[in-house]
C-alpha positions, 0 to 999 in steps of 0.5 A, spaced: 546 601 562 539 604 562 534 599 562 527 600 557 523 595 560 518 598 564 519 598 570 512 599 574 505 599 572 505 605 569 510 605 565 507 598 562 500 602 561 503 608 557 508 604 553 501 600 551 497 606 549 503 608 545 503 602 540 495 602 541 496 609 538 502 607 532 497 601 530 491 605 529 494 610 526 498 606 521 492 601 520 492 596 515 495 597 508 493 593 502 498 592 496 495 591 489 493 585 488 488 585 494 494 581 499 494 584 507 501 586 509 499 587 516 506 589 519 502 595 523 501 589 527 508 586 528 509 590 536 503 585 538 508 580 541 512 586 545 506 590 547 503 582 550 510 583 554 509 590 556 504 589 559 506 585 565 511 587 570 517 583 569 518 584 577 511 582 579 510 577 575 504 576 572 499 582 572 492 584 569 492 587 562 491 593 562 485 596 558 489 599 553 492 592 552 484 589 552 483 594 546 489 593 542 487 585 542 480 588 539 483 592 534 487 586 532 481 581 531 477 586 528 483 586 524 485 579 522 477 579 521 478 584 515 483 580 513 479 575 511 474 578 508 479 582 504 482 576 501 475 572 501 473 578 496 479 578 491 478 571 490 470 573 488 472 578 484 478 573 481 473 568 480 468 572 477 463 574 483 460 580 485 461 582 492 452 581 492 452 575 488 456 569 492 457 563 490 454 557 493 457 555 499 461 548 499 462 544 505 469 538 506 463 533 506 462 535 498 469 536 497 471 532 492 476 526 494 481 521 491 477 515 488 480 509 492 482 503 488 478 497 486 480 492 482 474 491 479 473 498 476 479 497 471 477 499 464 484 496 460 483 488 459 488 484 460 494 484 454 492 491 452 497 494 449 500 499 455 506 501 454 512 497 456 518 497 461 524 500 458 529 493 457 524 489 460 526 483 455 533 484 456 531 483 464 527 477 462 531 473 459 537 475 464 533 472 469 532 466 466 539 465 464 540 466 472 534 461 473 537 456 468 539 451 473 533 451 477 535 450 484 531 454 488 526 451 493 520 453 489 523 448 485 523 442 489 518 443 493 513 448 489 505 446 488 506 441 482 512 436 484 508 435 492 502 432 487 503 424 488 504 422 481 502 415 482 495 418 484 490 419 478 489 426 475 483 428 478 487 427 485 492 431 483 489 436 481 487 437 488 493 435 491 496 442 488 490 446 491 492 444 498 499 444 497 497 453 494 492 453 500 498 451 505 503 455 502 500 462 504 505 466 509 509 459 510 516 457 507 516 451 501 519 446 506 513 447 511 508 447 506 512 440 502 512 437 509 505 438 511 502 435 505 507 429 504 504 428 512 497 429 509 498 424 504 501 418 508 497 419 515 490 419 512 486 413 510 485 412 503 491 417 502 489 426 500 483 426 497 476 430 498 472 424 501 478 423 506 479 431 509 471 430 510 472 424 514 477 425 519 476 429 525 479 437 525 484 434 530 488 430 525 489 435 520 491 440 525 496 435 527 499 434 520 499 441 518 502 444 525 507 449 523 504 452 517 502 458 517 495 460 521 494 452 520 488 452 525 484 456 520 487 453 514 485 446 518 478 449 517 478 451 510 481 444 507 475 441 510 470 446 508 473 447 501 473 439 500 465 439 503 463 444 497 468 440 492 463 433 494 457 437 493 458 443 488 463 440 484 462 432 483 468 431 487 473 435 482 477 442 483 473 448 480 475 449 472 474 457 472 477 463 476 470 465 479 468 458 482 475 457 485 475 462 488 468 461 491 472 456 496 474 457 503 481 459 503 483 461 496 484 467 493 485 470 486 493 468 487 491 461 488 486 461 483 490 463 477 496 458 479 491 453 480 488 454 473 495 454 470 497 448 474 492 444 475 487 445 470 493 447 465 489 453 463 493 460 463 488 466 465 492 470 469 499 472 472 499 469 479 502 474 483 505 472 491 509 476 494 516 475 491 513 477 484 509 483 488 516 485 490 520 484 484 516 487 480 516 494 484 524 493 484 524 492 476 519 498 476 515 494 472 509 497 475 507 503 478 509 502 486 503 498 487 500 497 494 498 490 493 499 483 489 492 484 486 494 491 483 500 488 481 497 483 477 493 487 474 498 492 471 503 486 469 497 483 465 496 490 461 503 490 458 506 483 458 504 478 452 500 473 454 504 466 452 509 468 459 503 469 463 504 461 465 511 462 466 513 469 470 511 466 476 515 460 477 521 464 473 520 470 479 519 466 485 525 462 484 528 468 483 526 472 489 528 466 493 536 466 490 538 472 488 533 478 489 531 476 496 527 481 500 533 483 505 540 483 502 539 482 495 545 479 491 546 485 486 553 483 485 550 476 483 545 479 479 546 479 471 541 486 471 544 489 476 547 495 471 540 496 468 535 495 474 533 501 477 533 498 484 540 495 484 545 497 490 551 495 485 549 499 479 554 505 482 560 501 482 560 499 475 562 504 470 
């Protein structure tokens, strides 16, 4: 069978010259919209193969091939220029008057999320999620027995009921500080040990009077226990020196305490100071709100708090945290949620049992 592949150096050179002449003859055609149709450049891959001998391996490219490569580069530049000129005509620029050059540094980039830049104030009239009241009432029905860990070992339950109100408020704050990244069982055990181990009970004064090793031994097992021991000592010192031995009465002052974030401050205002100033959003509230599509795919709990406060009635702000936390611990768990047991499985957007229910 005849093989068209060149076998000698001269045949390869001759084939390259033939393709070079064909390319120069055809040139580059332009369409009516100013785009480039470079069908004449398609044989380039074949020419690169023909320019080398199959028998002798790698061979120095012929002069014709080098000329053809130069032609290809020139025509590519011509393509870019034609596209550029066409875009200038579309935008209203002439060939003589060019638009100001724009570097990548001056390109408009998305503005990063900043909670302080929110124009909508809490309680503003934003569109409510579909059927959210039905979902909310169903969750209340499922939570009527109050059997979740948060119901028996939450921050309010851990306060010593025999102590004065100021001390009880401090107990609630300590429980909140220890609860971050920690299960309720471990938080409860740590608070109870602090209450029984420290001489004089758990107060800002006894925390400051105790050494760091004693505090660490009491809270050992909670997440980041060494760091939280330092937070407890520093926060207690600030409470004694700046707030007359009582926990701060505002969100702004609470978040000044070491180890206290927005979630802890919001819950402390509601549970300890009995003032509802926002929605406390932890990992359970954040997860469930996204599953129910009550928020638009938020990435951080603080973003979830801002979105919820835009549409949820203010009279529910103080109850929604405890309600959803217990629901997340018993039914809408992080892994393998019990959708078949949930009363919202036919209307929840994330329900795994929704498809099986007619």
